[in-house]
PyMOL Python script that loads the backbone (N, CA, C, O; Angstrom):
from pymol import cmd

cmd.read_pdbstr("""\
ATOM      1  N   UNK A   1       9.377-138.293 152.602  1.00  0.00           N
ATOM      2  CA  UNK A   1       9.712-139.698 152.677  1.00  0.00           C
ATOM      3  C   UNK A   1       9.954-140.222 151.258  1.00  0.00           C
ATOM      4  O   UNK A   1       9.103-140.070 150.382  1.00  0.00           O
ATOM      5  N   UNK A   2      11.083-140.820 151.044  1.00  0.00           N
ATOM      6  CA  UNK A   2      11.451-141.349 149.739  1.00  0.00           C
ATOM      7  C   UNK A   2      11.184-142.845 149.740  1.00  0.00           C
ATOM      8  O   UNK A   2      11.631-143.571 150.627  1.00  0.00           O
ATOM      9  N   UNK A   3      10.456-143.287 148.742  1.00  0.00           N
ATOM     10  CA  UNK A   3      10.142-144.708 148.613  1.00  0.00           C
ATOM     11  C   UNK A   3      10.947-145.258 147.457  1.00  0.00           C
ATOM     12  O   UNK A   3      10.871-144.752 146.338  1.00  0.00           O
ATOM     13  N   UNK A   4      11.721-146.298 147.731  1.00  0.00           N
ATOM     14  CA  UNK A   4      12.517-146.921 146.686  1.00  0.00           C
ATOM     15  C   UNK A   4      11.665-147.925 145.932  1.00  0.00           C
ATOM     16  O   UNK A   4      10.987-148.755 146.537  1.00  0.00           O
ATOM     17  N   UNK A   5      11.700-147.847 144.627  1.00  0.00           N
ATOM     18  CA  UNK A   5      10.984-148.797 143.799  1.00  0.00           C
ATOM     19  C   UNK A   5      11.836-150.044 143.630  1.00  0.00           C
ATOM     20  O   UNK A   5      13.045-149.961 143.411  1.00  0.00           O
ATOM     21  N   UNK A   6      11.198-151.190 143.734  1.00  0.00           N
ATOM     22  CA  UNK A   6      11.924-152.437 143.537  1.00  0.00           C
ATOM     23  C   UNK A   6      12.315-152.564 142.076  1.00  0.00           C
ATOM     24  O   UNK A   6      11.551-152.186 141.187  1.00  0.00           O
ATOM     25  N   UNK A   7      13.479-153.085 141.832  1.00  0.00           N
ATOM     26  CA  UNK A   7      13.910-153.259 140.447  1.00  0.00           C
ATOM     27  C   UNK A   7      13.131-154.398 139.809  1.00  0.00           C
ATOM     28  O   UNK A   7      12.729-155.349 140.480  1.00  0.00           O
ATOM     29  N   UNK A   8      12.927-154.289 138.521  1.00  0.00           N
ATOM     30  CA  UNK A   8      12.169-155.332 137.831  1.00  0.00           C
ATOM     31  C   UNK A   8      12.963-156.623 137.740  1.00  0.00           C
ATOM     32  O   UNK A   8      12.379-157.704 137.683  1.00  0.00           O
ATOM     33  N   UNK A   9      14.289-156.527 137.725  1.00  0.00           N
ATOM     34  CA  UNK A   9      15.094-157.744 137.688  1.00  0.00           C
ATOM     35  C   UNK A   9      14.887-158.555 138.957  1.00  0.00           C
ATOM     36  O   UNK A   9      14.853-159.785 138.914  1.00  0.00           O
ATOM     37  N   UNK A  10      14.746-157.864 140.095  1.00  0.00           N
ATOM     38  CA  UNK A  10      14.529-158.565 141.352  1.00  0.00           C
ATOM     39  C   UNK A  10      13.177-159.269 141.348  1.00  0.00           C
ATOM     40  O   UNK A  10      13.067-160.408 141.801  1.00  0.00           O
ATOM     41  N   UNK A  11      12.149-158.596 140.839  1.00  0.00           N
ATOM     42  CA  UNK A  11      10.835-159.240 140.817  1.00  0.00           C
ATOM     43  C   UNK A  11      10.779-160.355 139.790  1.00  0.00           C
ATOM     44  O   UNK A  11      10.107-161.362 140.014  1.00  0.00           O
ATOM     45  N   UNK A  12      11.468-160.202 138.673  1.00  0.00           N
ATOM     46  CA  UNK A  12      11.492-161.253 137.658  1.00  0.00           C
ATOM     47  C   UNK A  12      12.139-162.507 138.223  1.00  0.00           C
ATOM     48  O   UNK A  12      11.684-163.616 137.943  1.00  0.00           O
ATOM     49  N   UNK A  13      13.184-162.348 139.007  1.00  0.00           N
ATOM     50  CA  UNK A  13      13.870-163.518 139.550  1.00  0.00           C
ATOM     51  C   UNK A  13      13.050-164.204 140.640  1.00  0.00           C
ATOM     52  O   UNK A  13      13.205-165.406 140.857  1.00  0.00           O
ATOM     53  N   UNK A  14      12.178-163.461 141.332  1.00  0.00           N
ATOM     54  CA  UNK A  14      11.377-164.049 142.405  1.00  0.00           C
ATOM     55  C   UNK A  14      10.125-164.753 141.897  1.00  0.00           C
ATOM     56  O   UNK A  14       9.563-165.601 142.589  1.00  0.00           O
ATOM     57  N   UNK A  15       9.691-164.407 140.700  1.00  0.00           N
ATOM     58  CA  UNK A  15       8.468-164.986 140.151  1.00  0.00           C
ATOM     59  C   UNK A  15       8.721-166.431 139.741  1.00  0.00           C
ATOM     60  O   UNK A  15       9.810-166.781 139.289  1.00  0.00           O
ATOM     61  N   UNK A  16       7.706-167.253 139.905  1.00  0.00           N
ATOM     62  CA  UNK A  16       7.782-168.669 139.548  1.00  0.00           C
ATOM     63  C   UNK A  16       8.210-168.842 138.097  1.00  0.00           C
ATOM     64  O   UNK A  16       7.629-168.234 137.198  1.00  0.00           O
ATOM     65  N   UNK A  17       9.207-169.656 137.871  1.00  0.00           N
ATOM     66  CA  UNK A  17       9.769-169.806 136.524  1.00  0.00           C
ATOM     67  C   UNK A  17       9.201-171.000 135.764  1.00  0.00           C
ATOM     68  O   UNK A  17       9.735-171.364 134.716  1.00  0.00           O
ATOM     69  N   UNK A  18       8.143-171.612 136.260  1.00  0.00           N
ATOM     70  CA  UNK A  18       7.619-172.806 135.583  1.00  0.00           C
ATOM     71  C   UNK A  18       6.932-172.484 134.257  1.00  0.00           C
ATOM     72  O   UNK A  18       6.759-173.376 133.426  1.00  0.00           O
ATOM     73  N   UNK A  19       6.542-171.243 134.045  1.00  0.00           N
ATOM     74  CA  UNK A  19       5.873-170.878 132.794  1.00  0.00           C
ATOM     75  C   UNK A  19       6.826-170.314 131.755  1.00  0.00           C
ATOM     76  O   UNK A  19       6.399-169.962 130.655  1.00  0.00           O
ATOM     77  N   UNK A  20       8.090-170.223 132.078  1.00  0.00           N
ATOM     78  CA  UNK A  20       9.062-169.700 131.129  1.00  0.00           C
ATOM     79  C   UNK A  20       9.426-170.764 130.107  1.00  0.00           C
ATOM     80  O   UNK A  20       9.415-171.957 130.412  1.00  0.00           O
ATOM     81  N   UNK A  21       9.750-170.327 128.886  1.00  0.00           N
ATOM     82  CA  UNK A  21      10.146-171.258 127.833  1.00  0.00           C
ATOM     83  C   UNK A  21      11.574-171.732 128.014  1.00  0.00           C
ATOM     84  O   UNK A  21      11.893-172.875 127.685  1.00  0.00           O
ATOM     85  N   UNK A  22      12.436-170.876 128.529  1.00  0.00           N
ATOM     86  CA  UNK A  22      13.819-171.225 128.859  1.00  0.00           C
ATOM     87  C   UNK A  22      14.228-170.391 130.056  1.00  0.00           C
ATOM     88  O   UNK A  22      13.455-169.542 130.501  1.00  0.00           O
ATOM     89  N   UNK A  23      15.411-170.606 130.587  1.00  0.00           N
ATOM     90  CA  UNK A  23      15.781-170.012 131.874  1.00  0.00           C
ATOM     91  C   UNK A  23      15.865-168.491 131.868  1.00  0.00           C
ATOM     92  O   UNK A  23      15.631-167.870 132.905  1.00  0.00           O
ATOM     93  N   UNK A  24      16.188-167.871 130.741  1.00  0.00           N
ATOM     94  CA  UNK A  24      16.294-166.415 130.684  1.00  0.00           C
ATOM     95  C   UNK A  24      15.096-165.772 129.980  1.00  0.00           C
ATOM     96  O   UNK A  24      15.172-164.621 129.550  1.00  0.00           O
ATOM     97  N   UNK A  25      14.015-166.499 129.866  1.00  0.00           N
ATOM     98  CA  UNK A  25      12.841-166.011 129.154  1.00  0.00           C
ATOM     99  C   UNK A  25      12.115-164.947 129.975  1.00  0.00           C
ATOM    100  O   UNK A  25      11.714-165.190 131.113  1.00  0.00           O
ATOM    101  N   UNK A  26      11.952-163.758 129.377  1.00  0.00           N
ATOM    102  CA  UNK A  26      11.164-162.711 130.020  1.00  0.00           C
ATOM    103  C   UNK A  26      10.153-162.111 129.067  1.00  0.00           C
ATOM    104  O   UNK A  26       9.306-161.329 129.498  1.00  0.00           O
ATOM    105  N   UNK A  27      10.207-162.450 127.776  1.00  0.00           N
ATOM    106  CA  UNK A  27       9.365-161.777 126.798  1.00  0.00           C
ATOM    107  C   UNK A  27       8.289-162.659 126.184  1.00  0.00           C
ATOM    108  O   UNK A  27       7.489-162.169 125.386  1.00  0.00           O
ATOM    109  N   UNK A  28       8.243-163.917 126.520  1.00  0.00           N
ATOM    110  CA  UNK A  28       7.148-164.726 126.013  1.00  0.00           C
ATOM    111  C   UNK A  28       5.857-164.290 126.716  1.00  0.00           C
ATOM    112  O   UNK A  28       5.909-163.809 127.848  1.00  0.00           O
ATOM    113  N   UNK A  29       4.714-164.449 126.069  1.00  0.00           N
ATOM    114  CA  UNK A  29       3.459-164.039 126.702  1.00  0.00           C
ATOM    115  C   UNK A  29       3.220-164.738 128.041  1.00  0.00           C
ATOM    116  O   UNK A  29       2.694-164.132 128.975  1.00  0.00           O
ATOM    117  N   UNK A  30       3.603-166.000 128.133  1.00  0.00           N
ATOM    118  CA  UNK A  30       3.412-166.736 129.381  1.00  0.00           C
ATOM    119  C   UNK A  30       4.194-166.106 130.530  1.00  0.00           C
ATOM    120  O   UNK A  30       3.671-165.934 131.631  1.00  0.00           O
ATOM    121  N   UNK A  31       5.456-165.764 130.259  1.00  0.00           N
ATOM    122  CA  UNK A  31       6.301-165.157 131.290  1.00  0.00           C
ATOM    123  C   UNK A  31       5.785-163.774 131.667  1.00  0.00           C
ATOM    124  O   UNK A  31       5.795-163.414 132.844  1.00  0.00           O
ATOM    125  N   UNK A  32       5.335-162.994 130.688  1.00  0.00           N
ATOM    126  CA  UNK A  32       4.808-161.665 130.979  1.00  0.00           C
ATOM    127  C   UNK A  32       3.527-161.743 131.799  1.00  0.00           C
ATOM    128  O   UNK A  32       3.336-160.955 132.725  1.00  0.00           O
ATOM    129  N   UNK A  33       2.651-162.683 131.470  1.00  0.00           N
ATOM    130  CA  UNK A  33       1.404-162.850 132.228  1.00  0.00           C
ATOM    131  C   UNK A  33       1.717-163.243 133.661  1.00  0.00           C
ATOM    132  O   UNK A  33       1.096-162.741 134.597  1.00  0.00           O
ATOM    133  N   UNK A  34       2.668-164.130 133.831  1.00  0.00           N
ATOM    134  CA  UNK A  34       3.070-164.565 135.161  1.00  0.00           C
ATOM    135  C   UNK A  34       3.619-163.390 135.972  1.00  0.00           C
ATOM    136  O   UNK A  34       3.259-163.218 137.137  1.00  0.00           O
ATOM    137  N   UNK A  35       4.476-162.595 135.368  1.00  0.00           N
ATOM    138  CA  UNK A  35       5.051-161.437 136.053  1.00  0.00           C
ATOM    139  C   UNK A  35       3.968-160.409 136.376  1.00  0.00           C
ATOM    140  O   UNK A  35       3.941-159.870 137.482  1.00  0.00           O
ATOM    141  N   UNK A  36       3.082-160.133 135.431  1.00  0.00           N
ATOM    142  CA  UNK A  36       2.012-159.170 135.673  1.00  0.00           C
ATOM    143  C   UNK A  36       1.082-159.651 136.782  1.00  0.00           C
ATOM    144  O   UNK A  36       0.618-158.844 137.587  1.00  0.00           O
ATOM    145  N   UNK A  37       0.807-160.936 136.837  1.00  0.00           N
ATOM    146  CA  UNK A  37      -0.049-161.474 137.900  1.00  0.00           C
ATOM    147  C   UNK A  37       0.589-161.275 139.260  1.00  0.00           C
ATOM    148  O   UNK A  37      -0.092-160.942 140.230  1.00  0.00           O
ATOM    149  N   UNK A  38       1.894-161.476 139.333  1.00  0.00           N
ATOM    150  CA  UNK A  38       2.618-161.255 140.583  1.00  0.00           C
ATOM    151  C   UNK A  38       2.542-159.779 140.995  1.00  0.00           C
ATOM    152  O   UNK A  38       2.315-159.467 142.164  1.00  0.00           O
ATOM    153  N   UNK A  39       2.732-158.879 140.028  1.00  0.00           N
ATOM    154  CA  UNK A  39       2.679-157.446 140.320  1.00  0.00           C
ATOM    155  C   UNK A  39       1.271-157.004 140.695  1.00  0.00           C
ATOM    156  O   UNK A  39       1.108-156.119 141.535  1.00  0.00           O
ATOM    157  N   UNK A  40       0.251-157.605 140.088  1.00  0.00           N
ATOM    158  CA  UNK A  40      -1.133-157.285 140.434  1.00  0.00           C
ATOM    159  C   UNK A  40      -1.415-157.681 141.878  1.00  0.00           C
ATOM    160  O   UNK A  40      -2.063-156.934 142.611  1.00  0.00           O
ATOM    161  N   UNK A  41      -0.935-158.847 142.289  1.00  0.00           N
ATOM    162  CA  UNK A  41      -1.123-159.285 143.674  1.00  0.00           C
ATOM    163  C   UNK A  41      -0.465-158.323 144.656  1.00  0.00           C
ATOM    164  O   UNK A  41      -1.042-158.001 145.695  1.00  0.00           O
ATOM    165  N   UNK A  42       0.744-157.862 144.327  1.00  0.00           N
ATOM    166  CA  UNK A  42       1.427-156.915 145.200  1.00  0.00           C
ATOM    167  C   UNK A  42       0.677-155.593 145.291  1.00  0.00           C
ATOM    168  O   UNK A  42       0.554-155.015 146.371  1.00  0.00           O
ATOM    169  N   UNK A  43       0.177-155.115 144.154  1.00  0.00           N
ATOM    170  CA  UNK A  43      -0.570-153.850 144.161  1.00  0.00           C
ATOM    171  C   UNK A  43      -1.894-153.991 144.903  1.00  0.00           C
ATOM    172  O   UNK A  43      -2.314-153.055 145.584  1.00  0.00           O
ATOM    173  N   UNK A  44      -2.549-155.120 144.790  1.00  0.00           N
ATOM    174  CA  UNK A  44      -3.792-155.324 145.526  1.00  0.00           C
ATOM    175  C   UNK A  44      -3.548-155.303 147.029  1.00  0.00           C
ATOM    176  O   UNK A  44      -4.334-154.731 147.785  1.00  0.00           O
ATOM    177  N   UNK A  45      -2.462-155.925 147.454  1.00  0.00           N
ATOM    178  CA  UNK A  45      -2.119-155.904 148.880  1.00  0.00           C
ATOM    179  C   UNK A  45      -1.802-154.478 149.333  1.00  0.00           C
ATOM    180  O   UNK A  45      -2.176-154.081 150.437  1.00  0.00           O
ATOM    181  N   UNK A  46      -1.123-153.717 148.496  1.00  0.00           N
ATOM    182  CA  UNK A  46      -0.797-152.329 148.816  1.00  0.00           C
ATOM    183  C   UNK A  46      -2.074-151.496 148.933  1.00  0.00           C
ATOM    184  O   UNK A  46      -2.200-150.671 149.838  1.00  0.00           O
ATOM    185  N   UNK A  47      -3.020-151.715 148.015  1.00  0.00           N
ATOM    186  CA  UNK A  47      -4.243-150.918 148.025  1.00  0.00           C
ATOM    187  C   UNK A  47      -5.161-151.250 149.190  1.00  0.00           C
ATOM    188  O   UNK A  47      -5.997-150.429 149.569  1.00  0.00           O
ATOM    189  N   UNK A  48      -5.020-152.434 149.762  1.00  0.00           N
ATOM    190  CA  UNK A  48      -5.785-152.758 150.965  1.00  0.00           C
ATOM    191  C   UNK A  48      -5.333-151.853 152.112  1.00  0.00           C
ATOM    192  O   UNK A  48      -6.148-151.376 152.901  1.00  0.00           O
ATOM    193  N   UNK A  49      -4.027-151.627 152.190  1.00  0.00           N
ATOM    194  CA  UNK A  49      -3.484-150.768 153.249  1.00  0.00           C
ATOM    195  C   UNK A  49      -3.622-149.286 152.941  1.00  0.00           C
ATOM    196  O   UNK A  49      -3.753-148.471 153.854  1.00  0.00           O
ATOM    197  N   UNK A  50      -3.595-148.929 151.656  1.00  0.00           N
ATOM    198  CA  UNK A  50      -3.637-147.528 151.226  1.00  0.00           C
ATOM    199  C   UNK A  50      -4.721-147.345 150.171  1.00  0.00           C
ATOM    200  O   UNK A  50      -4.411-147.220 148.986  1.00  0.00           O
ATOM    201  N   UNK A  51      -5.992-147.326 150.582  1.00  0.00           N
ATOM    202  CA  UNK A  51      -7.082-147.291 149.600  1.00  0.00           C
ATOM    203  C   UNK A  51      -7.180-145.989 148.807  1.00  0.00           C
ATOM    204  O   UNK A  51      -7.829-145.972 147.761  1.00  0.00           O
ATOM    205  N   UNK A  52      -6.569-144.913 149.261  1.00  0.00           N
ATOM    206  CA  UNK A  52      -6.668-143.634 148.553  1.00  0.00           C
ATOM    207  C   UNK A  52      -5.478-143.370 147.635  1.00  0.00           C
ATOM    208  O   UNK A  52      -5.349-142.269 147.098  1.00  0.00           O
ATOM    209  N   UNK A  53      -4.623-144.345 147.449  1.00  0.00           N
ATOM    210  CA  UNK A  53      -3.456-144.191 146.583  1.00  0.00           C
ATOM    211  C   UNK A  53      -3.894-144.304 145.125  1.00  0.00           C
ATOM    212  O   UNK A  53      -3.972-145.402 144.573  1.00  0.00           O
ATOM    213  N   UNK A  54      -4.176-143.167 144.514  1.00  0.00           N
ATOM    214  CA  UNK A  54      -4.718-143.133 143.162  1.00  0.00           C
ATOM    215  C   UNK A  54      -3.694-143.626 142.147  1.00  0.00           C
ATOM    216  O   UNK A  54      -4.062-144.311 141.192  1.00  0.00           O
ATOM    217  N   UNK A  55      -2.429-143.297 142.329  1.00  0.00           N
ATOM    218  CA  UNK A  55      -1.394-143.738 141.388  1.00  0.00           C
ATOM    219  C   UNK A  55      -1.274-145.263 141.367  1.00  0.00           C
ATOM    220  O   UNK A  55      -1.124-145.861 140.302  1.00  0.00           O
ATOM    221  N   UNK A  56      -1.338-145.880 142.528  1.00  0.00           N
ATOM    222  CA  UNK A  56      -1.259-147.335 142.601  1.00  0.00           C
ATOM    223  C   UNK A  56      -2.494-147.963 141.960  1.00  0.00           C
ATOM    224  O   UNK A  56      -2.399-148.998 141.300  1.00  0.00           O
ATOM    225  N   UNK A  57      -3.646-147.339 142.155  1.00  0.00           N
ATOM    226  CA  UNK A  57      -4.876-147.857 141.565  1.00  0.00           C
ATOM    227  C   UNK A  57      -4.807-147.799 140.043  1.00  0.00           C
ATOM    228  O   UNK A  57      -5.221-148.735 139.359  1.00  0.00           O
ATOM    229  N   UNK A  58      -4.286-146.703 139.523  1.00  0.00           N
ATOM    230  CA  UNK A  58      -4.141-146.552 138.076  1.00  0.00           C
ATOM    231  C   UNK A  58      -3.140-147.570 137.531  1.00  0.00           C
ATOM    232  O   UNK A  58      -3.362-148.175 136.482  1.00  0.00           O
ATOM    233  N   UNK A  59      -2.048-147.748 138.252  1.00  0.00           N
ATOM    234  CA  UNK A  59      -1.044-148.728 137.845  1.00  0.00           C
ATOM    235  C   UNK A  59      -1.629-150.138 137.846  1.00  0.00           C
ATOM    236  O   UNK A  59      -1.340-150.936 136.954  1.00  0.00           O
ATOM    237  N   UNK A  60      -2.442-150.439 138.837  1.00  0.00           N
ATOM    238  CA  UNK A  60      -3.097-151.744 138.907  1.00  0.00           C
ATOM    239  C   UNK A  60      -3.997-151.960 137.695  1.00  0.00           C
ATOM    240  O   UNK A  60      -3.972-153.029 137.085  1.00  0.00           O
ATOM    241  N   UNK A  61      -4.790-150.950 137.344  1.00  0.00           N
ATOM    242  CA  UNK A  61      -5.693-151.070 136.198  1.00  0.00           C
ATOM    243  C   UNK A  61      -4.920-151.246 134.899  1.00  0.00           C
ATOM    244  O   UNK A  61      -5.353-151.995 134.022  1.00  0.00           O
ATOM    245  N   UNK A  62      -3.788-150.571 134.761  1.00  0.00           N
ATOM    246  CA  UNK A  62      -2.966-150.712 133.560  1.00  0.00           C
ATOM    247  C   UNK A  62      -2.403-152.124 133.451  1.00  0.00           C
ATOM    248  O   UNK A  62      -2.396-152.711 132.369  1.00  0.00           O
ATOM    249  N   UNK A  63      -1.932-152.668 134.568  1.00  0.00           N
ATOM    250  CA  UNK A  63      -1.353-154.005 134.556  1.00  0.00           C
ATOM    251  C   UNK A  63      -2.416-155.072 134.278  1.00  0.00           C
ATOM    252  O   UNK A  63      -2.159-156.038 133.560  1.00  0.00           O
ATOM    253  N   UNK A  64      -3.602-154.893 134.846  1.00  0.00           N
ATOM    254  CA  UNK A  64      -4.683-155.840 134.604  1.00  0.00           C
ATOM    255  C   UNK A  64      -5.090-155.807 133.131  1.00  0.00           C
ATOM    256  O   UNK A  64      -5.340-156.852 132.532  1.00  0.00           O
ATOM    257  N   UNK A  65      -5.156-154.605 132.545  1.00  0.00           N
ATOM    258  CA  UNK A  65      -5.527-154.475 131.136  1.00  0.00           C
ATOM    259  C   UNK A  65      -4.471-155.123 130.234  1.00  0.00           C
ATOM    260  O   UNK A  65      -4.811-155.787 129.255  1.00  0.00           O
ATOM    261  N   UNK A  66      -3.205-154.931 130.563  1.00  0.00           N
ATOM    262  CA  UNK A  66      -2.136-155.530 129.754  1.00  0.00           C
ATOM    263  C   UNK A  66      -2.183-157.053 129.858  1.00  0.00           C
ATOM    264  O   UNK A  66      -2.008-157.759 128.866  1.00  0.00           O
ATOM    265  N   UNK A  67      -2.422-157.548 131.074  1.00  0.00           N
ATOM    266  CA  UNK A  67      -2.522-158.998 131.261  1.00  0.00           C
ATOM    267  C   UNK A  67      -3.707-159.550 130.482  1.00  0.00           C
ATOM    268  O   UNK A  67      -3.613-160.629 129.897  1.00  0.00           O
ATOM    269  N   UNK A  68      -4.826-158.819 130.467  1.00  0.00           N
ATOM    270  CA  UNK A  68      -6.005-159.247 129.731  1.00  0.00           C
ATOM    271  C   UNK A  68      -5.721-159.326 128.235  1.00  0.00           C
ATOM    272  O   UNK A  68      -6.150-160.266 127.567  1.00  0.00           O
ATOM    273  N   UNK A  69      -4.991-158.332 127.705  1.00  0.00           N
ATOM    274  CA  UNK A  69      -4.635-158.349 126.277  1.00  0.00           C
ATOM    275  C   UNK A  69      -3.733-159.532 125.949  1.00  0.00           C
ATOM    276  O   UNK A  69      -3.923-160.191 124.928  1.00  0.00           O
ATOM    277  N   UNK A  70      -2.751-159.806 126.808  1.00  0.00           N
ATOM    278  CA  UNK A  70      -1.856-160.941 126.577  1.00  0.00           C
ATOM    279  C   UNK A  70      -2.605-162.270 126.651  1.00  0.00           C
ATOM    280  O   UNK A  70      -2.334-163.184 125.872  1.00  0.00           O
ATOM    281  N   UNK A  71      -3.546-162.374 127.586  1.00  0.00           N
ATOM    282  CA  UNK A  71      -4.345-163.593 127.684  1.00  0.00           C
ATOM    283  C   UNK A  71      -5.218-163.777 126.447  1.00  0.00           C
ATOM    284  O   UNK A  71      -5.381-164.898 125.966  1.00  0.00           O
ATOM    285  N   UNK A  72      -5.770-162.705 125.939  1.00  0.00           N
ATOM    286  CA  UNK A  72      -6.577-162.786 124.716  1.00  0.00           C
ATOM    287  C   UNK A  72      -5.712-163.239 123.545  1.00  0.00           C
ATOM    288  O   UNK A  72      -6.146-164.054 122.731  1.00  0.00           O
ATOM    289  N   UNK A  73      -4.493-162.716 123.456  1.00  0.00           N
ATOM    290  CA  UNK A  73      -3.562-163.133 122.401  1.00  0.00           C
ATOM    291  C   UNK A  73      -3.280-164.633 122.504  1.00  0.00           C
ATOM    292  O   UNK A  73      -3.319-165.351 121.505  1.00  0.00           O
ATOM    293  N   UNK A  74      -2.997-165.096 123.723  1.00  0.00           N
ATOM    294  CA  UNK A  74      -2.720-166.526 123.903  1.00  0.00           C
ATOM    295  C   UNK A  74      -3.935-167.375 123.550  1.00  0.00           C
ATOM    296  O   UNK A  74      -3.803-168.423 122.917  1.00  0.00           O
ATOM    297  N   UNK A  75      -5.119-166.923 123.960  1.00  0.00           N
ATOM    298  CA  UNK A  75      -6.332-167.682 123.689  1.00  0.00           C
ATOM    299  C   UNK A  75      -6.587-167.807 122.185  1.00  0.00           C
ATOM    300  O   UNK A  75      -7.027-168.852 121.706  1.00  0.00           O
ATOM    301  N   UNK A  76      -6.307-166.738 121.454  1.00  0.00           N
ATOM    302  CA  UNK A  76      -6.520-166.759 120.007  1.00  0.00           C
ATOM    303  C   UNK A  76      -5.480-167.595 119.270  1.00  0.00           C
ATOM    304  O   UNK A  76      -5.793-168.204 118.248  1.00  0.00           O
ATOM    305  N   UNK A  77      -4.248-167.633 119.775  1.00  0.00           N
ATOM    306  CA  UNK A  77      -3.155-168.278 119.048  1.00  0.00           C
ATOM    307  C   UNK A  77      -2.763-169.663 119.555  1.00  0.00           C
ATOM    308  O   UNK A  77      -2.335-170.509 118.771  1.00  0.00           O
ATOM    309  N   UNK A  78      -2.905-169.902 120.853  1.00  0.00           N
ATOM    310  CA  UNK A  78      -2.460-171.184 121.400  1.00  0.00           C
ATOM    311  C   UNK A  78      -3.330-171.529 122.614  1.00  0.00           C
ATOM    312  O   UNK A  78      -2.996-171.180 123.746  1.00  0.00           O
ATOM    313  N   UNK A  79      -4.429-172.208 122.368  1.00  0.00           N
ATOM    314  CA  UNK A  79      -5.412-172.475 123.411  1.00  0.00           C
ATOM    315  C   UNK A  79      -4.869-173.375 124.518  1.00  0.00           C
ATOM    316  O   UNK A  79      -5.220-173.192 125.683  1.00  0.00           O
ATOM    317  N   UNK A  80      -4.028-174.331 124.179  1.00  0.00           N
ATOM    318  CA  UNK A  80      -3.501-175.236 125.211  1.00  0.00           C
ATOM    319  C   UNK A  80      -2.600-174.498 126.192  1.00  0.00           C
ATOM    320  O   UNK A  80      -2.654-174.751 127.396  1.00  0.00           O
ATOM    321  N   UNK A  81      -1.770-173.584 125.685  1.00  0.00           N
ATOM    322  CA  UNK A  81      -0.912-172.797 126.571  1.00  0.00           C
ATOM    323  C   UNK A  81      -1.764-171.846 127.408  1.00  0.00           C
ATOM    324  O   UNK A  81      -1.471-171.609 128.579  1.00  0.00           O
ATOM    325  N   UNK A  82      -2.825-171.302 126.798  1.00  0.00           N
ATOM    326  CA  UNK A  82      -3.734-170.410 127.519  1.00  0.00           C
ATOM    327  C   UNK A  82      -4.359-171.113 128.716  1.00  0.00           C
ATOM    328  O   UNK A  82      -4.396-170.553 129.811  1.00  0.00           O
ATOM    329  N   UNK A  83      -4.851-172.334 128.522  1.00  0.00           N
ATOM    330  CA  UNK A  83      -5.471-173.061 129.627  1.00  0.00           C
ATOM    331  C   UNK A  83      -4.438-173.420 130.701  1.00  0.00           C
ATOM    332  O   UNK A  83      -4.736-173.385 131.895  1.00  0.00           O
ATOM    333  N   UNK A  84      -3.232-173.762 130.267  1.00  0.00           N
ATOM    334  CA  UNK A  84      -2.168-174.080 131.222  1.00  0.00           C
ATOM    335  C   UNK A  84      -1.823-172.855 132.069  1.00  0.00           C
ATOM    336  O   UNK A  84      -1.690-172.956 133.289  1.00  0.00           O
ATOM    337  N   UNK A  85      -1.681-171.703 131.423  1.00  0.00           N
ATOM    338  CA  UNK A  85      -1.319-170.471 132.138  1.00  0.00           C
ATOM    339  C   UNK A  85      -2.438-170.061 133.077  1.00  0.00           C
ATOM    340  O   UNK A  85      -2.176-169.692 134.222  1.00  0.00           O
ATOM    341  N   UNK A  86      -3.680-170.117 132.617  1.00  0.00           N
ATOM    342  CA  UNK A  86      -4.792-169.682 133.456  1.00  0.00           C
ATOM    343  C   UNK A  86      -4.962-170.586 134.679  1.00  0.00           C
ATOM    344  O   UNK A  86      -5.324-170.107 135.755  1.00  0.00           O
ATOM    345  N   UNK A  87      -4.707-171.874 134.526  1.00  0.00           N
ATOM    346  CA  UNK A  87      -4.764-172.772 135.684  1.00  0.00           C
ATOM    347  C   UNK A  87      -3.626-172.483 136.656  1.00  0.00           C
ATOM    348  O   UNK A  87      -3.812-172.506 137.872  1.00  0.00           O
ATOM    349  N   UNK A  88      -2.445-172.212 136.103  1.00  0.00           N
ATOM    350  CA  UNK A  88      -1.263-171.987 136.935  1.00  0.00           C
ATOM    351  C   UNK A  88      -1.414-170.739 137.807  1.00  0.00           C
ATOM    352  O   UNK A  88      -1.005-170.733 138.968  1.00  0.00           O
ATOM    353  N   UNK A  89      -2.007-169.677 137.237  1.00  0.00           N
ATOM    354  CA  UNK A  89      -2.114-168.434 138.007  1.00  0.00           C
ATOM    355  C   UNK A  89      -3.495-168.253 138.616  1.00  0.00           C
ATOM    356  O   UNK A  89      -3.823-167.172 139.106  1.00  0.00           O
ATOM    357  N   UNK A  90      -4.318-169.324 138.588  1.00  0.00           N
ATOM    358  CA  UNK A  90      -5.628-169.347 139.242  1.00  0.00           C
ATOM    359  C   UNK A  90      -6.570-168.252 138.769  1.00  0.00           C
ATOM    360  O   UNK A  90      -7.137-167.517 139.578  1.00  0.00           O
ATOM    361  N   UNK A  91      -6.735-168.147 137.449  1.00  0.00           N
ATOM    362  CA  UNK A  91      -7.680-167.201 136.877  1.00  0.00           C
ATOM    363  C   UNK A  91      -8.978-167.898 136.547  1.00  0.00           C
ATOM    364  O   UNK A  91      -8.991-169.082 136.210  1.00  0.00           O
ATOM    365  N   UNK A  92     -10.071-167.163 136.646  1.00  0.00           N
ATOM    366  CA  UNK A  92     -11.358-167.708 136.216  1.00  0.00           C
ATOM    367  C   UNK A  92     -11.378-167.706 134.696  1.00  0.00           C
ATOM    368  O   UNK A  92     -11.084-166.689 134.070  1.00  0.00           O
ATOM    369  N   UNK A  93     -11.721-168.829 134.109  1.00  0.00           N
ATOM    370  CA  UNK A  93     -11.752-168.920 132.652  1.00  0.00           C
ATOM    371  C   UNK A  93     -13.166-169.096 132.180  1.00  0.00           C
ATOM    372  O   UNK A  93     -13.407-169.193 130.976  1.00  0.00           O
TER     373      UNK A  93
END
""", "prot")
cmd.dss("prot")
cmd.show_as("cartoon", "prot")
cmd.util.cbc("prot")
cmd.orient("prot")
């Protein structure tokens, strides 16, 4: 069985654009955190159905770690944006 991976452009376009700095923004920390949060939610839903999928679990841990690093960067450099982003994506602060 061949599983097609969704393109990142498709997921980027579906993610809420309220945290982007401009319409084509994909590399600001806010946009990356938003995209990673969306991907984490999708992987969590996948792991509920497939709890033994080790590759998905590893991918989830990598994405969570990257999001954590980006959040730490935002917290150190721009606290107001950090609080805005964390409220928007419903993270415990």
